[in-house]
Structure formats: structure tokens, C-alpha cells
C-alpha positions as CSV (number, residue, x, y, z in Angstrom):
1,M,7.3,9.0,22.2
2,H,10.2,8.6,24.9
3,M,11.7,12.5,24.0
4,N,9.9,15.5,25.6
5,L,9.5,19.1,23.5
6,L,12.8,20.5,25.0
7,D,15.2,17.1,23.4
8,I,13.0,17.8,19.7
9,S,14.0,21.6,20.1
10,R,17.1,20.5,20.9
11,L,17.2,17.8,18.3
12,L,16.2,20.4,15.7
13,G,18.3,23.3,16.9
14,T,15.9,25.5,17.2
15,V,14.1,27.8,19.7
16,C,10.9,26.3,21.1
17,V,8.8,29.9,20.7
18,G,6.4,29.9,24.3
19,M,7.7,26.4,25.2
20,R,6.7,26.5,28.8
21,P,8.5,24.4,31.7
22,E,5.7,22.1,32.0
23,D,5.9,22.1,27.7
24,A,9.1,21.8,27.4
25,M,9.3,18.3,30.1
26,A,6.0,17.1,27.9
27,N,6.2,14.0,25.3
28,P,3.9,14.1,22.6
29,T,1.8,11.4,21.8
30,G,1.8,11.4,18.4
31,A,1.7,13.4,14.9
32,A,-0.6,15.1,12.8
33,I,-0.5,17.0,9.4
34,D,-4.6,17.2,9.6
35,S,-6.1,19.3,12.0
36,R,-8.9,17.0,11.8
37,Q,-6.7,14.2,13.1
38,V,-5.2,15.8,15.8
39,R,-5.3,13.9,19.4
40,K,-4.9,15.5,22.6
41,G,-0.8,15.8,22.8
42,N,0.1,15.5,19.5
43,L,2.5,17.4,17.5
44,F,0.9,19.2,14.5
45,F,3.3,19.8,11.4
46,C,2.1,22.7,9.0
47,L,2.5,21.3,5.4
48,P,1.7,23.3,2.6
49,G,-0.4,21.8,-0.5
50,E,-2.0,22.1,-3.5
51,R,-5.4,23.2,-2.0
52,A,-4.0,24.9,1.5
53,D,-1.7,25.7,4.1
54,G,-1.1,23.6,7.1
55,H,0.0,27.0,9.0
56,D,-3.9,28.2,8.3
57,F,-4.9,24.9,10.4
58,A,-2.6,25.4,13.1
59,T,-5.4,27.6,15.2
60,A,-7.6,24.6,15.2
61,A,-4.9,21.7,16.2
62,V,-4.4,23.6,18.6
63,E,-8.0,23.7,19.7
64,K,-8.2,20.1,19.3
65,G,-5.4,19.3,21.8
66,A,-1.8,19.8,19.9
67,L,1.1,20.2,22.1
68,A,3.1,21.9,19.4
69,I,3.5,23.8,16.2
70,I,6.0,22.8,14.3
71,G,6.2,24.8,10.6
72,S,8.0,27.2,8.7
73,R,6.9,30.4,10.1
74,N,5.3,31.0,13.1
75,P,1.6,30.7,12.3
76,F,0.4,32.6,15.9
77,T,1.2,36.1,14.5
78,G,-0.9,39.6,15.6
79,R,-4.2,39.3,17.0
80,K,-3.8,34.9,16.5
81,A,-0.9,35.4,19.1
82,K,-3.4,36.7,21.7
83,K,-5.9,34.3,21.4
84,I,-3.7,31.0,21.7
85,A,-0.5,30.0,23.2
86,A,1.0,27.1,22.2
87,P,4.7,26.4,21.4
88,V,5.8,27.1,18.2
89,L,9.2,25.5,16.8
90,V,9.9,27.2,13.2
91,V,12.2,25.3,10.6
92,P,13.7,25.7,7.5
93,D,12.2,22.5,6.0
94,V,8.9,20.5,7.8
95,A,9.0,17.2,6.4
96,A,12.9,17.0,6.7
97,A,11.4,17.9,10.9
98,M,9.7,14.8,10.0
99,A,11.6,12.5,9.1
100,A,14.7,13.8,11.9
101,I,11.9,13.2,14.5
102,A,10.2,9.7,13.6
103,S,14.0,8.6,13.1
104,V,15.0,9.3,16.6
105,H,11.7,7.9,17.7
106,R,13.2,4.6,15.9
107,G,16.0,4.5,17.9
108,T,13.9,3.9,20.8
109,A,11.8,1.4,19.8
110,T,12.0,-1.8,21.6
111,G,10.1,-4.4,19.2
112,V,10.7,-5.5,15.8
113,V,10.5,-3.7,13.0
114,V,9.2,-4.7,9.6
115,G,9.9,-2.6,6.4
116,V,7.8,-4.2,3.5
117,T,7.9,-3.5,0.0
118,G,7.8,-4.5,-3.0
119,T,5.7,-3.2,-7.0
120,S,3.3,-5.3,-6.1
121,G,0.6,-6.0,-2.5
122,K,2.1,-4.3,-0.3
123,T,-0.6,-2.7,1.9
124,S,-2.3,-6.1,1.1
125,V,0.8,-7.6,2.8
126,K,1.6,-5.0,5.0
127,E,-2.1,-5.7,6.7
128,T,-1.9,-9.4,7.0
129,L,1.6,-9.4,8.6
130,A,0.0,-6.8,11.4
131,S,-3.0,-9.1,11.6
132,V,-1.0,-12.1,11.9
133,L,1.7,-10.5,14.4
134,G,-0.9,-9.4,16.2
135,V,-1.6,-12.9,17.4
136,V,1.8,-12.4,19.9
137,G,1.9,-9.2,21.1
138,E,0.8,-5.4,20.1
139,T,1.4,-4.0,16.5
140,A,1.6,-0.6,15.1
141,K,1.6,-0.2,10.9
142,N,0.9,2.8,8.5
143,P,-2.6,3.5,8.0
144,V,-3.4,2.3,4.4
145,N,-0.3,3.5,2.1
146,L,1.0,5.9,3.9
147,N,4.5,5.1,2.9
148,N,6.0,7.9,1.3
149,Q,8.1,10.8,2.8
150,I,5.4,12.2,4.8
151,G,3.4,9.3,5.6
152,L,6.3,6.9,6.9
153,P,7.5,9.6,9.3
154,L,3.7,10.2,10.8
155,S,3.1,6.6,10.8
156,M,6.6,5.9,12.8
157,M,5.5,9.0,14.9
158,N,2.3,7.7,15.5
159,A,3.7,4.1,16.4
160,S,4.4,2.9,20.2
161,A,7.8,2.7,21.0
162,D,6.9,-0.5,23.3
163,A,5.0,-2.3,20.9
164,A,6.0,-5.6,20.1
165,Y,5.9,-5.4,16.4
166,W,6.1,-2.3,13.8
167,V,5.8,-2.9,10.3
168,M,5.9,-0.4,8.2
169,E,4.7,0.0,3.8
170,V,7.7,1.6,2.2
171,G,7.4,2.8,-1.4
172,I,9.3,4.5,-3.9
173,S,9.1,6.0,-7.1
174,R,12.3,8.1,-7.8
175,P,15.8,6.5,-7.3
176,H,16.9,9.2,-4.1
177,D,14.0,7.5,-2.0
178,M,14.3,4.5,-0.4
179,D,17.8,6.1,0.0
180,E,16.4,8.2,2.4
181,L,13.3,6.1,4.2
182,G,15.6,3.4,4.7
183,A,17.8,5.2,6.4
184,I,14.8,6.4,8.8
185,L,13.6,3.2,9.1
186,R,16.3,0.9,9.1
187,P,14.4,-2.5,9.5
188,D,15.4,-5.4,11.2
189,V,13.1,-7.2,8.5
190,A,13.1,-6.1,5.5
191,L,10.8,-8.1,3.5
192,I,10.8,-7.6,-0.3
193,L,7.4,-8.7,-2.1
194,N,8.3,-8.6,-5.2
195,A,9.4,-6.7,-8.2
196,G,7.7,-5.4,-11.2
197,A,7.5,-2.7,-14.0
198,G,5.6,0.2,-11.9
199,H,7.1,3.6,-11.5
200,V,9.8,3.0,-14.3
201,Q,9.4,6.3,-15.3
202,E,11.9,7.6,-12.5
203,L,13.7,3.6,-12.2
204,G,14.3,2.6,-15.3
205,D,17.7,3.4,-15.6
206,R,19.0,0.7,-12.8
207,G,15.7,-0.9,-12.7
208,V,12.6,-1.8,-9.9
209,A,14.7,-4.2,-8.5
210,H,17.9,-2.7,-7.7
211,Y,15.9,0.2,-6.1
212,K,13.6,-2.2,-4.3
213,A,16.4,-3.7,-3.4
214,R,18.4,-1.0,-1.5
215,L,16.6,-1.8,1.5
216,L,18.4,-4.6,2.4
217,A,21.4,-1.3,2.7
218,Y,19.4,0.3,6.0
219,L,18.6,-3.2,7.8
220,A,19.4,-3.0,11.5
221,N,22.3,-4.5,12.9
222,K,22.1,-8.2,12.7
223,G,18.8,-7.8,10.6
224,L,17.4,-10.1,8.2
225,G,16.5,-10.1,4.3
226,V,13.0,-12.1,3.3
227,V,13.0,-11.5,0.0
228,S,10.7,-13.5,-3.4
229,A,12.9,-16.1,-4.8
230,D,10.4,-16.1,-7.7
231,Y,11.8,-13.0,-9.4
232,P,15.4,-13.3,-10.8
233,E,16.9,-9.6,-11.2
234,L,15.3,-8.8,-7.8
235,E,17.2,-12.3,-6.1
236,R,20.3,-11.4,-8.2
237,E,20.3,-7.9,-6.2
238,A,19.6,-8.8,-2.4
239,R,23.3,-11.1,-3.5
240,A,24.6,-8.3,-3.8
241,Y,24.5,-7.6,-0.2
242,D,26.0,-8.6,2.6
243,A,23.2,-8.9,4.3
244,D,21.4,-12.6,6.5
245,V,18.3,-13.1,3.4
246,T,15.8,-16.4,4.2
247,Y,13.8,-16.1,0.7
248,F,10.0,-18.0,0.1
249,S,8.7,-18.1,-3.3
250,A,4.9,-19.2,-4.9
251,E,6.6,-21.4,-8.2
252,D,9.7,-23.4,-6.1
253,V,8.9,-26.1,-3.2
254,E,12.1,-26.7,-2.9
255,E,12.5,-22.8,-0.6
256,L,12.2,-23.3,3.2
257,Y,8.6,-20.8,2.7
258,F,6.1,-22.0,-0.1
259,A,3.1,-21.5,-0.8
260,S,0.3,-23.1,-3.1
261,Y,-3.6,-21.9,-3.8
262,L,-6.5,-23.8,-2.6
263,G,-9.3,-22.4,-3.5
264,A,-11.8,-19.6,-3.0
265,A,-13.6,-19.9,0.9
266,G,-16.5,-17.7,0.3
267,L,-16.9,-14.9,-1.3
268,D,-13.5,-12.7,-0.4
269,R,-11.3,-15.1,1.5
270,G,-9.4,-18.5,-0.4
271,N,-7.5,-20.8,1.4
272,F,-4.0,-21.6,0.7
273,H,-1.2,-24.5,1.3
274,L,1.6,-22.9,3.7
275,F,4.8,-24.4,4.1
276,L,7.2,-23.0,6.9
277,D,10.7,-24.6,7.4
278,G,9.9,-28.1,7.7
279,E,6.4,-28.0,8.7
280,S,2.9,-26.7,6.5
281,V,-0.6,-25.4,7.6
282,T,-3.5,-24.4,5.9
283,V,-4.5,-21.0,6.6
284,N,-7.7,-19.0,5.3
285,A,-6.8,-15.3,3.7
286,P,-7.9,-12.0,2.7
287,F,-6.8,-12.6,-1.2
288,L,-8.6,-14.9,-4.5
289,G,-6.4,-16.4,-6.8
290,A,-3.1,-17.8,-7.1
291,Y,-1.3,-14.3,-7.3
292,G,-2.0,-14.9,-3.2
293,A,0.1,-17.2,-2.5
294,E,2.9,-14.8,-3.0
295,N,1.3,-12.7,-0.4
296,V,0.7,-16.0,1.8
297,A,4.6,-17.7,1.4
298,A,5.9,-13.1,2.6
299,V,4.0,-13.3,5.6
300,G,4.4,-16.7,6.6
301,A,8.4,-16.5,6.0
302,V,8.3,-12.9,8.2
303,A,6.4,-14.2,11.2
304,H,7.6,-17.6,11.1
305,S,10.7,-16.9,11.1
306,L,10.7,-13.8,14.0
307,G,9.3,-17.1,16.1
308,L,5.7,-17.5,15.4
309,T,4.2,-21.2,15.7
310,A,2.1,-22.4,12.9
311,P,-1.1,-22.5,14.9
312,E,-0.7,-18.5,15.5
313,I,0.1,-17.4,11.8
314,A,-3.0,-19.1,11.0
315,A,-5.0,-17.7,13.8
316,G,-3.2,-14.1,12.2
317,F,-4.0,-15.0,9.2
318,E,-7.7,-16.2,9.9
319,A,-8.1,-12.3,11.9
320,A,-7.4,-10.5,8.6
321,S,-8.9,-7.9,6.7
322,L,-7.9,-5.4,4.0
323,P,-8.5,-1.7,3.0
324,A,-11.4,-0.3,0.4
325,Q,-10.7,-0.5,-2.7
326,R,-8.6,-2.9,-2.7
327,F,-10.4,-6.1,-4.8
328,T,-13.3,-5.0,-2.8
329,L,-16.2,-7.4,-3.7
330,S,-19.6,-6.6,-4.2
331,E,-22.7,-9.2,-5.3
332,T,-25.4,-8.4,-7.5
333,E,-28.6,-9.9,-8.8
334,N,-26.2,-11.6,-12.0
335,L,-22.6,-9.8,-11.6
336,L,-19.9,-9.8,-8.9
337,L,-18.4,-6.1,-8.8
338,I,-14.5,-6.1,-8.4
339,D,-13.6,-2.8,-7.2
340,D,-9.9,-2.8,-7.7
341,S,-9.7,0.6,-8.6
342,Y,-7.2,2.4,-5.9
343,N,-4.2,2.1,-8.1
344,A,-2.4,0.1,-10.7
345,N,0.8,-1.1,-12.5
346,P,1.9,-3.5,-15.4
347,L,2.4,-6.3,-12.6
348,S,-0.6,-5.9,-10.3
349,M,-2.8,-5.3,-13.4
350,Q,-1.9,-8.4,-15.4
351,R,-3.0,-9.9,-12.0
352,M,-6.1,-8.8,-11.1
353,V,-7.5,-9.3,-15.3
354,D,-6.1,-12.9,-14.7
355,A,-8.0,-13.4,-10.9
356,A,-11.1,-12.2,-12.6
357,A,-11.0,-14.5,-15.3
358,D,-10.7,-17.2,-13.6
359,M,-14.1,-16.0,-10.8
360,A,-15.9,-15.5,-14.3
361,K,-15.8,-19.2,-15.4
362,D,-15.8,-20.0,-11.8
363,R,-19.1,-18.7,-11.9
364,H,-19.7,-19.9,-15.5
365,G,-20.6,-16.1,-16.7
366,E,-18.9,-13.9,-19.1
367,L,-15.7,-11.6,-17.9
368,L,-16.2,-7.2,-18.0
369,L,-12.9,-5.3,-17.8
370,V,-13.5,-1.3,-17.2
371,L,-9.9,-0.5,-17.2
372,G,-7.5,2.7,-16.7
373,E,-4.5,4.2,-17.4
374,M,-1.5,2.8,-15.7
375,R,0.6,5.9,-14.9
376,E,4.1,7.1,-13.8
377,L,5.4,4.3,-17.1
378,G,7.3,7.0,-18.8
379,P,8.3,6.2,-22.1
380,E,7.8,2.5,-22.2
381,S,4.4,3.3,-21.3
382,P,2.6,2.8,-25.0
383,R,4.5,-1.0,-25.0
384,Y,2.9,-1.7,-21.3
385,H,-0.6,-1.1,-22.4
386,Y,0.0,-2.8,-25.8
387,Q,0.6,-5.7,-23.3
388,L,-2.1,-5.1,-21.7
389,G,-4.6,-5.4,-24.0
390,R,-2.8,-8.4,-25.3
391,H,-2.7,-10.0,-22.4
392,A,-6.3,-9.0,-22.1
393,A,-7.0,-10.0,-25.6
394,A,-6.5,-14.0,-24.4
395,L,-8.8,-14.2,-21.3
396,A,-12.3,-13.5,-23.8
397,P,-13.7,-10.4,-22.0
398,K,-17.5,-10.1,-23.9
399,A,-16.2,-6.4,-23.4
400,V,-13.1,-3.7,-22.1
401,I,-14.1,-0.2,-21.3
402,W,-11.1,2.1,-21.1
403,K,-10.4,5.1,-18.9
404,G,-7.6,8.1,-19.6
405,G,-4.8,7.5,-21.5
406,Q,-2.7,5.0,-23.5
407,G,-6.5,3.7,-24.7
408,E,-5.1,3.2,-28.3
409,S,-2.1,1.3,-27.1
410,V,-4.8,-1.0,-25.8
411,R,-6.7,-1.3,-28.8
412,R,-4.4,-2.5,-30.9
413,G,-2.9,-4.8,-28.5
414,L,-6.6,-6.3,-28.0
415,F,-7.4,-6.4,-31.7
416,D,-3.5,-7.8,-33.2
417,A,-4.0,-10.0,-30.7
418,G,-7.8,-11.3,-32.3
419,Y,-10.0,-10.3,-29.7
420,A,-13.2,-10.5,-30.8
421,G,-15.3,-8.7,-28.2
422,H,-16.3,-4.6,-27.8
423,F,-14.3,-2.2,-26.9
424,A,-15.1,1.1,-26.1
425,H,-13.0,4.4,-24.7
426,V,-14.8,6.3,-22.3
427,G,-14.1,9.9,-20.5
428,D,-17.3,10.1,-17.6
429,A,-20.0,8.2,-16.2
430,A,-21.8,8.9,-18.7
431,S,-20.3,7.7,-21.5
432,F,-19.8,4.7,-19.5
433,L,-22.9,4.2,-18.5
434,A,-23.9,4.1,-22.4
435,A,-21.3,1.7,-23.4
436,I,-21.8,-0.7,-20.5
437,L,-25.9,-0.9,-21.7
438,S,-24.5,-1.6,-24.8
439,V,-23.1,-5.1,-23.9
440,A,-25.7,-5.3,-21.7
441,P,-23.9,-7.7,-19.1
442,H,-26.1,-11.0,-18.0
443,S,-24.1,-12.8,-15.2
444,G,-20.3,-13.1,-14.3
445,V,-17.6,-10.5,-13.3
446,I,-16.7,-6.7,-13.7
447,L,-14.0,-5.9,-12.4
448,F,-13.0,-2.3,-11.9
449,K,-8.9,-1.6,-12.1
450,G,-6.6,1.7,-12.9
451,S,-4.5,4.5,-11.3
452,R,-5.7,6.6,-8.8
453,S,-5.6,9.6,-11.2
454,N,-8.5,7.8,-13.9
455,K,-10.9,8.1,-10.0
456,L,-12.8,5.0,-11.6
457,E,-14.4,5.2,-8.5
458,E,-16.7,7.1,-9.8
459,L,-17.6,4.6,-12.6
460,V,-18.3,2.6,-10.0
461,A,-20.7,4.4,-8.1
462,A,-22.7,4.9,-11.2
463,F,-22.4,1.4,-12.2
464,T,-24.0,0.3,-8.4
465,A,-26.2,3.0,-9.0
466,M,-28.0,2.3,-11.9
467,P,-31.5,-0.4,-11.3
468,G,-30.7,-3.9,-9.8
469,M,-27.0,-3.3,-9.3
470,G,-27.0,-2.2,-5.9
471,A,-25.1,-4.9,-3.7
472,K,-25.6,-7.8,-2.1
473,E,-22.8,-8.9,-0.3
474,K,-19.0,-7.3,0.1
475,G,-16.1,-8.6,0.6
476,K,-12.7,-7.8,0.4
477,A,-9.1,-9.2,-0.8
478,D,-6.3,-7.1,-2.5
479,V,-3.5,-7.1,-4.9
480,V,-1.7,-3.4,-4.4
């Protein structure tokens, strides 16, 4: 960071207890909220948690090399004060202190700051865009999906001010979230990937598209919006802002930036035709299925708008890889196992069951769906789950195994649409194994997808532990 501990003390309006002259002039190397992840010179923020209080780990953080501790109280009192000598800044709100420091640090960034938001695919696009921009310059990004009021400031403080690019994912679930996060990030480029049903329990009053498009209000001076043209409500919301906006599409070939799916290129990757404002290139990307064209068009639009050439963009796609539990593929003796258990909403769920069905058809095999409740949908939850059941029925899976709430809504949707396969509502790994054995899968594709609270990863582990189900090879793609 291009500010020292004295600067930070003044910014937060607090006296730094125990700060020596050499400490005052020291620049933090970044930040941490987990003592196990502290690097020498980090600021350590003491946050309260459901199971632990960060103040209790301040000693461990200092022993790992933390430059200073920021908390709502001094963790070094009594005997601890004699053992540990480290500067401490006591503030009324630790999360607010993180935001304030991150905001000032963002102001010192010399490169291009890109904000990425949307309902589905944010993490995959963030990872892929970082890979593409990384071809031409140092690129910082959020680890995995640290994209909220804690994760985004933490990611920003750990990004070098001298990097050529920052690619920061922005996740929202409440009406005020984008205003809080946008004011901290102030992106030079705001990428809005899509807008569908997600977190509608809190965002339903004015619509998800309205709150996603709010990122455009926080564009830095002469900033650029890059927005999907495939969602009419999102496009309408984007046009309400006095901002320079470029549009991309996976549906309208007339848009300046457009992509289409050409087919699979191995277990975990696909080939896409990418049009870049008058030129075109074929790229190999970590996505399988038609849904991936949206991701490819979005990444291509941002990268090309920032001056990257078609060969540079293709090279970045080729090098891209994605995190675990996001359409991770494992080949067993007879089945392709898809683990997309990290999260789910109606848009990503529909896309993923469609992609799994296409893969089963390509393999001339059966389709098995192991799905979990989609959370944070509020009063509309029964309707969205019923629609999921109807949509799944049209794909004719051999079995649908459900975990979590809203199982009756899904069951009704399935059978109202004429589903003739097997349906089971399970509560744990044991009942899941009994259900899956009853349908005796022989060959094809089995998809695991649901919101995190369903813990579908436990069902994945139970399934892969079955005799003959060990993975032979793995790959990754991503939707959420």
C-alpha cells in the first residue's frame, strides 16, 4: 500500500496504541482477517464471527508478522500486553475501517480497475478476464468469490497499487449493497454480465436488474460500462445512466461483441467463435455449453475495449482455469459427474441442467439430477421451484433427487409437466445413497447443484466413495 501506518491512523481518526517511530513510517503489505493467512507486514482486522472472535487471534497474527492490529477493542491487555508488543488501532466499526482503507488504497491504483457483477457466472468471468488481462500486465483479483462488504475491501487491500489491472467481483444481496461496494471500488470499467432471479427476497422491490445496474453510477471519471444486451430489463436500466456503455451479446450477431458456441474441446473446455468489433477469433475457454457464449462475449468485450488484440485475448482464454465446485467434471467408469454444488439461483440452475442434459445426449446416456433448494428467493420461492420442476421434466431425466426445502414444489412441477421418471427427497448422505442405488445408473451424466446451505458436497463425496465411482480424470468449467 502507498500509505503508512501513521496515515492509516489519521484516516481512521484514532490513536495507534504502541506505535513506534519505525512502525509509523511502515507501509502495510496487505490485509488479513484470518491469522493463518497473515503475511509479514499485513494489517490484521479483528472481526467477530459466529464461531470465533478475531480479537482472540491477534497474538497469533502478530507472531506471523502482522504490522498492526485493528479491532473494536485492544486485544493485548493484562499479561498479554507484556508478551506481545504490536501497534493497535481501536475503531468503533472494524468493517467500516476496512472499507475506508480500501477506498483510499483504490485511489492510489495506477492501473485499470474492473468491477464484475451479475446474477450468474460472476466468478467464472472474473477468473477468465483476469487470465486474459494477465497476458499483457500484472493483474490482481478477488480470491474465489470474496465479493461482499468484507471480501471486496480485503481483496482490494491485497491488490498491488502498481498492478496494470484489478478485476474485482461485486456480489450483492440487499438493496444498499451496490451503493456501499460501488463507492469503495469506483471502477474504470463496470461489467454487468446478466440479471436474473437471485437474492430476490431482498432485491425484488425494484428488480434485480435495477440493483445490478447501480454499479454504473459509481464509474470513475471517463469510465466504461460493458453490459449484456440479452436482458431487456437490464439494458433499459443501463440506458437510464449518463454513462458510456458498450453492449455484448450471445444472441444478437449485430452487436459489436458477440460469441457463439462451437462445441466441446475435451472433457472440461469448449470452443467459441468470438466477434470483436469487426474482427473474429476462435477461442478455447473453460466453459461447456451454449451458456458459455455469454461469458466469452463479456470477457472479449472488456479486454478488446481495453486495447488487447485478438491473439492476446485467445491466449488468455487458453490459459484460464476455474475454482472447485463450479462445474467441476470427473469421469468415473460409466458416468460423467458434474459438481456444481457451490451455489445456485434460478438462472444458473436452468443453465446448468440444460448443459448437463446436452452432455448426456452427446454421450447417448442417462441424465440424473441431484439438486438442492435455491435460497433467498423470498415469497416467490415456491413458484421458482415449481418452474424448475417443469423445466427439468422437459429434459426427461431418469431421476431427480432433491435435498433441502421446496421439494414439494419441485415434485409438483415435475409431475404436472408429465414427468415419468423417479423422484426422491433426501435428507442426508445415507438416504441419498439409497435413492441413487434404487435407480441403478449405468451410463450418462449426473449433476449435483444447489445453494451452499444444502451441503451437496457431502453427497458428492458419498457418491464418489461408492465402489466403481472413483474419478479417472477431472476438469472444470463454471456457471455461478
